[in-house]
TORLO-432818 format. One line per 8 residues: for each residue x, y, z of N, C-alpha, C, CB. Coordinates in nm, 4 decimals. Glycine has a CB too. Example, Ala and Ser with C-alpha at 12.3 -4.5 7.8 and 13.67 -1.06 7.14 Angstrom:
// residues 2
1.3190:-0.5690:0.7800:1.2300:-0.4500:0.7800:1.3200:-0.3300:0.7800:1.1308:-0.4473:0.9046; 1.2850:-0.2250:0.7080:1.3670:-0.1060:0.7140:1.2900:0.0030:0.7870:1.4084:-0.0598:0.5725
//
This chain:
// residues 107
-0.7797:-0.3031:1.0892:-0.8504:-0.2136:0.9989:-0.7685:-0.1894:0.8727:-0.8818:-0.0808:1.0686; -0.6391:-0.1608:0.8898:-0.5541:-0.1362:0.7735:-0.5454:-0.2594:0.6847:-0.4144:-0.0938:0.8176; -0.5447:-0.3780:0.7454:-0.5388:-0.5015:0.6665:-0.6631:-0.5144:0.5794:-0.5251:-0.6249:0.7587; -0.7777:-0.4794:0.6346:-0.9023:-0.4848:0.5570:-0.8960:-0.3888:0.4391:-1.0236:-0.4514:0.6461; -0.8395:-0.2727:0.4636:-0.8272:-0.1730:0.3571:-0.7322:-0.2240:0.2495:-0.7775:-0.0375:0.4135; -0.6190:-0.2830:0.2924:-0.5242:-0.3387:0.1954:-0.5892:-0.4476:0.1126:-0.4006:-0.3940:0.2665; -0.6669:-0.5341:0.1787:-0.7364:-0.6414:0.1062:-0.8320:-0.5820:0.0032:-0.8137:-0.7330:0.2046; -0.9006:-0.4745:0.0439:-0.9927:-0.4086:-0.0492:-0.9197:-0.3523:-0.1693:-1.0687:-0.2976:0.0212
-0.8034:-0.2911:-0.1444:-0.7242:-0.2368:-0.2554:-0.6758:-0.3487:-0.3472:-0.6040:-0.1564:-0.2019; -0.6300:-0.4575:-0.2863:-0.5807:-0.5682:-0.3665:-0.6936:-0.6291:-0.4494:-0.5167:-0.6749:-0.2769; -0.8123:-0.6342:-0.3923:-0.9270:-0.6835:-0.4669:-0.9529:-0.5930:-0.5865:-1.0518:-0.6919:-0.3767; -0.9423:-0.4621:-0.5635:-0.9594:-0.3664:-0.6730:-0.8542:-0.3846:-0.7802:-0.9545:-0.2244:-0.6205; -0.7293:-0.4060:-0.7382:-0.6227:-0.4282:-0.8354:-0.6447:-0.5594:-0.9088:-0.4854:-0.4280:-0.7665; -0.6967:-0.6589:-0.8381:-0.7298:-0.7864:-0.9023:-0.8370:-0.7659:-1.0083:-0.7770:-0.8896:-0.7978; -0.9309:-0.6780:-0.9803:-1.0359:-0.6474:-1.0776:-0.9762:-0.5846:-1.2023:-1.1412:-0.5538:-1.0163; -0.8727:-0.5025:-1.1840:-0.8056:-0.4418:-1.2993:-0.7430:-0.5509:-1.3846:-0.6979:-0.3397:-1.2538
-0.6775:-0.6474:-1.3204:-0.6156:-0.7571:-1.3945:-0.7213:-0.8423:-1.4635:-0.5305:-0.8438:-1.3011; -0.8312:-0.8663:-1.3928:-0.9404:-0.9416:-1.4518:-0.9953:-0.8672:-1.5725:-1.0511:-0.9667:-1.3487; -1.0063:-0.7374:-1.5609:-1.0545:-0.6553:-1.6706:-0.9604:-0.6682:-1.7903:-1.0672:-0.5080:-1.6269; -0.8297:-0.6746:-1.7652:-0.7330:-0.6907:-1.8735:-0.7592:-0.8209:-1.9472:-0.5886:-0.6877:-1.8194; -0.7872:-0.9264:-1.8721:-0.8182:-1.0550:-1.9355:-0.9435:-1.0436:-2.0211:-0.8364:-1.1651:-1.8292; -1.0441:-0.9754:-1.9673:-1.1696:-0.9575:-2.0427:-1.1448:-0.8738:-2.1691:-1.2779:-0.8893:-1.9535; -1.0594:-0.7718:-2.1560:-1.0254:-0.6887:-2.2726:-0.9607:-0.7762:-2.3795:-0.9299:-0.5714:-2.2323; -0.8658:-0.8586:-2.3361:-0.7963:-0.9458:-2.4310:-0.8936:-1.0420:-2.4991:-0.6856:-1.0247:-2.3598
-0.9843:-1.0981:-2.4197:-1.0838:-1.1889:-2.4769:-1.1690:-1.1171:-2.5826:-1.1741:-1.2465:-2.3656; -1.2151:-0.9983:-2.5471:-1.3015:-0.9236:-2.6391:-1.2278:-0.8856:-2.7669:-1.3551:-0.7979:-2.5710; -1.1041:-0.8395:-2.7502:-1.0262:-0.7975:-2.8671:-0.9905:-0.9188:-2.9530:-0.8976:-0.7227:-2.8233; -0.9555:-1.0297:-2.8901:-0.9261:-1.1521:-2.9664:-1.0485:-1.1960:-3.0471:-0.8813:-1.2660:-2.8714; -1.1649:-1.1783:-2.9884:-1.2895:-1.2134:-3.0579:-1.3064:-1.1239:-3.1817:-1.4126:-1.1986:-2.9620; -1.2759:-0.9948:-3.1659:-1.2856:-0.9032:-3.2806:-1.1866:-0.9423:-3.3901:-1.2601:-0.7575:-3.2360; -1.0686:-0.9874:-3.3520:-0.9679:-1.0305:-3.4501:-1.0187:-1.1532:-3.5240:-0.8315:-1.0610:-3.3811; -1.0720:-1.2491:-3.4488:-1.1235:-1.3724:-3.5110:-1.2370:-1.3423:-3.6088:-1.1724:-1.4705:-3.4028
-1.3163:-1.2430:-3.5744:-1.4276:-1.2049:-3.6612:-1.3825:-1.1110:-3.7721:-1.5382:-1.1393:-3.5796; -1.2514:-1.0879:-3.7795:-1.1902:-1.0018:-3.8821:-1.2412:-0.8581:-3.8777:-1.2160:-1.0594:-4.0196; -1.2778:-0.8129:-3.7626:-1.3253:-0.6757:-3.7487:-1.2104:-0.5793:-3.7213:-1.4285:-0.6669:-3.6370; -1.0972:-0.6332:-3.6716:-0.9796:-0.5501:-3.6516:-0.8546:-0.6353:-3.6749:-0.9791:-0.4873:-3.5088; -0.7473:-0.5673:-3.7151:-0.6216:-0.6384:-3.7448:-0.5519:-0.6776:-3.6153:-0.5275:-0.5506:-3.8319; -0.4717:-0.7829:-3.6237:-0.3958:-0.8334:-3.5080:-0.3089:-0.7233:-3.4471:-0.3074:-0.9532:-3.5494; -0.2396:-0.6492:-3.5305:-0.1504:-0.5431:-3.4821:-0.2294:-0.4356:-3.4072:-0.0730:-0.4798:-3.5999; -0.3423:-0.3954:-3.4642:-0.4269:-0.2957:-3.3981:-0.4838:-0.3503:-3.2667:-0.5416:-0.2524:-3.4917
-0.5129:-0.4788:-3.2649:-0.5674:-0.5425:-3.1451:-0.4659:-0.5350:-3.0304:-0.6055:-0.6900:-3.1743; -0.3413:-0.5662:-3.0598:-0.2366:-0.5621:-2.9561:-0.2207:-0.4196:-2.9018:-0.1008:-0.6131:-3.0132; -0.2217:-0.3212:-2.9914:-0.2098:-0.1813:-2.9473:-0.3270:-0.1429:-2.8569:-0.2035:-0.0862:-3.0693; -0.4464:-0.1856:-2.8964:-0.5661:-0.1545:-2.8193:-0.5591:-0.2179:-2.6801:-0.6917:-0.2027:-2.8937; -0.5164:-0.3426:-2.6736:-0.5036:-0.4112:-2.5448:-0.4042:-0.3382:-2.4555:-0.4596:-0.5576:-2.5651; -0.2885:-0.3042:-2.5102:-0.1864:-0.2346:-2.4324:-0.2373:-0.1000:-2.3815:-0.0605:-0.2145:-2.5165; -0.3063:-0.0281:-2.4687:-0.3574:0.1038:-2.4311:-0.4628:0.0935:-2.3210:-0.4164:0.1745:-2.5534; -0.5579:0.0030:-2.3382:-0.6640:-0.0109:-2.2386:-0.6110:-0.0656:-2.1068:-0.7740:-0.1016:-2.2914
-0.5213:-0.1621:-2.1131:-0.4633:-0.2185:-1.9912:-0.3781:-0.1135:-1.9193:-0.3781:-0.3436:-2.0243; -0.3039:-0.0355:-1.9952:-0.2220:0.0706:-1.9354:-0.3065:0.1730:-1.8631:-0.1387:0.1394:-2.0417; -0.4189:0.2064:-1.9224:-0.5102:0.3016:-1.8595:-0.5624:0.2456:-1.7276:-0.6275:0.3350:-1.9537; -0.5977:0.1180:-1.7267:-0.6468:0.0544:-1.6040:-0.5413:0.0522:-1.4959:-0.6933:-0.0870:-1.6324; -0.4181:0.0236:-1.5344:-0.3097:0.0198:-1.4364:-0.2819:0.1588:-1.3804:-0.1825:-0.0380:-1.4994; -0.2877:0.2596:-1.4658:-0.2669:0.3970:-1.4191:-0.3753:0.4359:-1.3188:-0.2661:0.4957:-1.5382; -0.4995:0.3983:-1.3501:-0.6099:0.4307:-1.2598:-0.5939:0.3583:-1.1268:-0.7446:0.3943:-1.3242; -0.5510:0.2328:-1.1305:-0.5309:0.1571:-1.0070:-0.4214:0.2214:-0.9230:-0.4953:0.0104:-1.0382
-0.3121:0.2642:-0.9868:-0.2032:0.3311:-0.9147:-0.2530:0.4604:-0.8516:-0.0846:0.3602:-1.0094; -0.3334:0.5358:-0.9269:-0.3850:0.6623:-0.8752:-0.4747:0.6377:-0.7544:-0.4623:0.7380:-0.9847; -0.5591:0.5373:-0.7609:-0.6462:0.5049:-0.6480:-0.5616:0.4674:-0.5271:-0.7433:0.3899:-0.6843; -0.4595:0.3853:-0.5485:-0.3720:0.3438:-0.4389:-0.3030:0.4653:-0.3761:-0.2668:0.2426:-0.4893; -0.2521:0.5552:-0.4578:-0.1855:0.6759:-0.4081:-0.2838:0.7659:-0.3337:-0.1209:0.7530:-0.5242; -0.4025:0.7839:-0.3910:-0.5033:0.8687:-0.3267:-0.5445:0.8143:-0.1898:-0.6264:0.8813:-0.4165; -0.5639:0.6825:-0.1820:-0.6036:0.6214:-0.0549:-0.4915:0.6358:0.0473:-0.6399:0.4723:-0.0746; -0.3688:0.6123:0.0042:-0.2540:0.6255:0.0934:-0.2427:0.7687:0.1465:-0.1246:0.5853:0.0204
-0.2543:0.8660:0.0572:-0.2488:1.0068:0.0984:-0.3615:1.0405:0.1970:-0.2574:1.0989:-0.0250; -0.4796:0.9893:0.1684:-0.5946:1.0135:0.2552:-0.5669:0.9634:0.3969:-0.7203:0.9454:0.1982; -0.5136:0.8412:0.4077:-0.4888:0.7853:0.5408:-0.3746:0.8558:0.6116:-0.4587:0.6370:0.5306; -0.2741:0.8979:0.5379:-0.1651:0.9734:0.6003:-0.2188:1.1032:0.6593:-0.0529:1.0032:0.4977; -0.3010:1.1744:0.5832:-0.3580:1.3002:0.6315:-0.4508:1.2759:0.7493:-0.4335:1.3719:0.5190; -0.5314:1.1716:0.7398:-0.6261:1.1411:0.8468:-0.5529:1.1064:0.9751:-0.7183:1.0261:0.8060; -0.4521:1.0201:0.9668:-0.3783:0.9805:1.0861:-0.3000:1.0967:1.1460:-0.2840:0.8665:1.0534; -0.2424:1.1814:1.0613:-0.1680:1.2948:1.1163:-0.2635:1.3922:1.1850:-0.0885:1.3669:1.0051
-0.3838:1.4045:1.1345:-0.4836:1.4911:1.1969:-0.5359:1.4348:1.3280:-0.5987:1.5134:1.1023; -0.5260:1.3036:1.3446:-0.5744:1.2389:1.4670:-0.4678:1.2386:1.5754:-0.6188:1.0957:1.4376; -0.3485:1.2870:1.5431:-0.2386:1.2939:1.6389:-0.2037:1.1551:1.6939:-0.2747:1.3886:1.7538; -0.1926:1.0574:1.6027:-0.1574:0.9202:1.6378:-0.0080:0.9010:1.6124:-0.2424:0.8169:1.5559; 0.0592:0.8358:1.7073:0.2034:0.8127:1.6933:0.2306:0.7089:1.5847:0.2643:0.7667:1.8276; 0.3387:0.7338:1.5107:0.3821:0.6368:1.4093:0.4589:0.5252:1.4773:0.4697:0.7047:1.2998; 0.4694:0.4127:1.4109:0.5389:0.2971:1.4667:0.6845:0.3301:1.4978:0.5314:0.1789:1.3702; 0.7521:0.4013:1.4089:0.8931:0.4339:1.4333:0.9089:0.5247:1.5555:0.9543:0.5015:1.3095
0.8109:0.6117:1.5800:0.8165:0.6968:1.6990:0.7999:0.6134:1.8263:0.7077:0.8059:1.6922; 0.7114:0.5176:1.8222:0.6887:0.4305:1.9376:0.8124:0.3459:1.9657:0.5661:0.3398:1.9141; 0.8724:0.2921:1.8610:0.9942:0.2116:1.8770:1.1055:0.2963:1.9384:1.0400:0.1532:1.7406; 1.1194:0.4203:1.8911:1.2214:0.5104:1.9451:1.1964:0.5383:2.0931:1.2240:0.6423:1.8659; 1.0730:0.5648:2.1301:1.0397:0.5900:2.2708:1.0678:0.4664:2.3563:0.8917:0.6316:2.2847; 1.0368:0.3502:2.3070:1.0641:0.2252:2.3803:1.2136:0.2107:2.4051:1.0107:0.1022:2.3019; 1.2942:0.2395:2.3033:1.4398:0.2328:2.3169:1.4888:0.3297:2.4251:1.5079:0.2645:2.1819; 1.4344:0.4509:2.4241:1.4750:0.5515:2.5224:1.4337:0.5104:2.6638:1.4139:0.6879:2.4872
1.3143:0.4548:2.6784:1.2674:0.4093:2.8096:1.3569:0.2973:2.8607:1.1201:0.3616:2.8021; 1.3895:0.2031:2.7736:1.4782:0.0928:2.8135:1.6130:0.1458:2.8625:1.4994:-0.0045:2.6958; 1.6688:0.2427:2.7910:1.7980:0.3010:2.8309:1.7856:0.3724:2.9650:1.8492:0.3994:2.7230; 1.6767:0.4450:2.9848:1.6561:0.5148:3.1130:1.6390:0.4162:3.2282:1.5333:0.6067:3.1048; 1.5705:0.3054:3.2023:1.5532:0.2049:3.3073:1.6879:0.1455:3.3483:1.4582:0.0934:3.2599; 1.7744:0.1229:3.2511:1.9080:0.0706:3.2814:1.9843:0.1724:3.3650:1.9860:0.0374:3.1511; 1.9818:0.2975:3.3231:2.0527:0.4021:3.3981:1.9977:0.4144:3.5404:2.0412:0.5377:3.3251; 1.8657:0.4069:3.5536:1.8026:0.4186:3.6848:1.8435:0.3023:3.7747:1.6495:0.4237:3.6708
1.8450:0.1834:3.7202:1.8829:0.0686:3.8032:2.0290:0.0789:3.8467:1.8594:-0.0632:3.7269; 2.1162:0.1320:3.7611:2.2562:0.1525:3.7983:2.2648:0.2557:3.9104:2.3400:0.1980:3.6757; 2.1928:0.3671:3.8967:2.1942:0.4717:3.9995:2.1366:0.4203:4.1314:2.1150:0.5944:3.9519; 2.0310:0.3449:4.1267:1.9714:0.2892:4.2484:2.0692:0.1925:4.3154:1.8378:0.2173:4.2160; 2.1443:0.1184:4.2348:2.2427:0.0254:4.2879:2.3534:0.0992:4.3601:2.3008:-0.0602:4.1768; 2.3946:0.2120:4.3067:2.5003:0.2921:4.3710:2.4501:0.3523:4.5014:2.5491:0.4042:4.2764; 2.3248:0.3962:4.5029:2.2670:0.4541:4.6243:2.2644:0.3501:4.7357:2.1244:0.5074:4.5971; 2.2288:0.2271:4.6990:2.2219:0.1197:4.7965:2.3589:0.0867:4.8519:2.1598:-0.0035:4.7347
2.4630:0.1022:4.7713:2.5991:0.0728:4.8161:2.6482:0.1802:4.9124:2.6944:0.0615:4.6959; 2.6115:0.3048:4.8889:2.6590:0.4156:4.9700:2.5921:0.4232:5.1057:2.6381:0.5436:4.8975; 2.4769:0.3635:5.1220:2.4036:0.3749:5.2479:2.4568:0.2888:5.3562:2.2628:0.3427:5.2275
//
């Protein structure tokens, strides 16, 4: 599920990049038609592309925050918590096998 969401976000970010290309094409066309100066065109491209990138970052942050809140509300264990528990179980199993071995020797 998370992979699908990541793919969706990446597709959205790809759309932002595609939009930047379209912006550049449109602005270059205006320059060729002498409707705007080259210097103004570059500023416009940078401004519009920057806005798109900011929006993409905000969407990414908002989605990430949403999933963090949702998962914490669902009381789902994080991967690092599971790894820690596995480590503790492994250590306890070793200790138990040592103790069982000693019991068998004493009998």
